[in-house]
N, C-alpha and C positions, 0 to 999 in steps of 0.2 A: 885621801887630796880632794881638791874641790874639783867638781868634775866642769865647772864652766872654765878655771883655770886653767885645765890639763885640753881643752877644746882651745884656748886662745895661745896655750904652749905652741900645739899644732898647728894652728894659721900663722905662728909665727918661724915657723919650720923646724923648729926641736923637736925630738922622742926622746922616751924615755928609756934608759936600762939599766940592768943589776949587774954586778960583776960575777955573779951564781945566784941558784935557787935559794941558798940559806940566808941572801945577804939580807942586812936590814935596811939598809939605803937603796934607794933609787935616782941613778944619775940622770940628768937630762942633757943630752946631744944635738947640734946642729952639724952635719957633716959639709966639709968645705966641697966636694963633690958627693952628687947625691945618684943614685940611682933609682930610674923611671923606667917604664915601660911605655913609649909612646902606642897609644894603640891602635892606631894604622899600622903598626909595623911590626906586630905581634905574630912569631912564627911560631905554628905546630907541626913538624913532621906528620905526616898523614899516615905515615906507620903506627906512630904514635895513637892518631886518631882511630886507626883500625883496633889498635890493641884495646882501648878503652871500649869499645864496642861489643871485641868477643871476650873480654871480663865481666861484661855487665855493669859498668862503673855508672852512677848517674847521680846527678847535682841538685841537691838539698840545700840552702840558704835556711839560714837561724833556727835549725829543729833539735841543735844539739851544741848550742856555741862553749858551753863549759866543755864539755868533752873536745874540741877542739883545742881551746887552749890548753887544756890539761895535758893531749897529744902533744902539742908543740912544746910543752915547759917537760915532760919525761925522755930527757934527754941527760946523758953522762954530764956534760957542761951547758949552761944554759945561764939566758941574761933574762929572764921571763922569773922573778922572783913573784913571791905568796901575795906581794903588796901591787906588784905588777898585775897579776892573774884577777885579785880582787877588783882592782881599776878597771880594767877590759870586761869583767862582768855585771860592773856598775854600770859601764857604759853601753853595755848591751843592753840592760833593763832598761836604758833610759833611751834607747832608738837608733845610737850613734855606733856601736859597733856590731859587724857583724862579720857571719860564719860563712866560707863558702866550703860546702861539704861534699867529700866524694864516699857514695856507699855502694856497695855490691851487697842488693838484698836486704835485709835486714840490718846488718853490719857498716858499721865506718869505719872506712880504712885509710882515711884520708881528708886533708882539709886544710885551710887557711882562714885565718883571722885578720881584721883590721878594721881602722875607723874612716867613719864616712863623713865628712864635711863639706857641704855645699855639693860640687862636682869632682870634686878631688877622694879620693883613696887612700887611705895610707895602711898598706899593707904591712902587718906586723913579724907574722911567722908561718909554717908550714909543717906539715907532718905529713906520712904515711906508716900504715902499718903493712901494706903491699908492693910491691914493684910496681913501679909507674903510678901511682897515686897519686904523688905529689905534681907532678907532669898532668895527670887531669884535674887537679883543685888549680893550677894555672890556667889549664883551658877554660875551666867552668866559672874562673875570676873574671878573664876576658869576655868571655862572652856574655855576665852578669852586666858586667859594668857598661859596654856597647847597649845593652838591653835598656840600662835604667839610663843612660845620657852622661854618664861621667866625662873627663876630658883630661884626668891625670890618674895614673898609679904610678903613687910613689912605692918603692920597697926599699929604701933607705942606701941601701949599698950594693953597686954591681959583682956579681961573682961571676965564676966561669959557669955556672948550672944557669943560672937565672938570662948569662949572656947569652948563649944558645937559643933563646927564644926573641931575643931581639933587645933585650935589656940595656939601655944607653947611660951613661954618666953625663950628666951635665955640672955645670960650675953651681956655686951657691947663689950667684947673683941671676943664672938663668933659672935656675931652680926657682928662688923666691920672686920673680916676676912670674913667669908660668903657673905657681900657686895662686898668688894672688888675682890672676884671670880665672880661675876658677872655685874661690872662693864665694 
């Protein structure tokens, strides 16, 4: 896939998904309702923050991008096929895709990857190999986005897990208006 075309697709509100890991096709979607984290309303329980510290979780960025996307794809069912994995590795090499990683010592225990365009960050997937590492990945991503002046944190779809941290659902038209201000 042409990287410029992919970046334009994201700018228009589309994102890729495959039916399963071994799918030969990549489908592009535009959600009628979009999940986003308003950066000023993100909530991480204090108990979770204490847990991150007690476990020795630390944040690293872009030191193990390939391992993060592989960790995200390593599930019984996944929408990340080999083409999407290759695409995001190429986007990372071009400086557009980033991984927010959770490390404990020298071990990668979780992480999140996504695409950055302008002040918009399109989170794609998250994984963990230790309990609470996904929560740490969310917290570390939130902090990284604030530090770097982002104004939109897109997570595609709201679910109960993300909702607990402040994820909200917005209409397609509201999403497009917000996206336009952040590109």
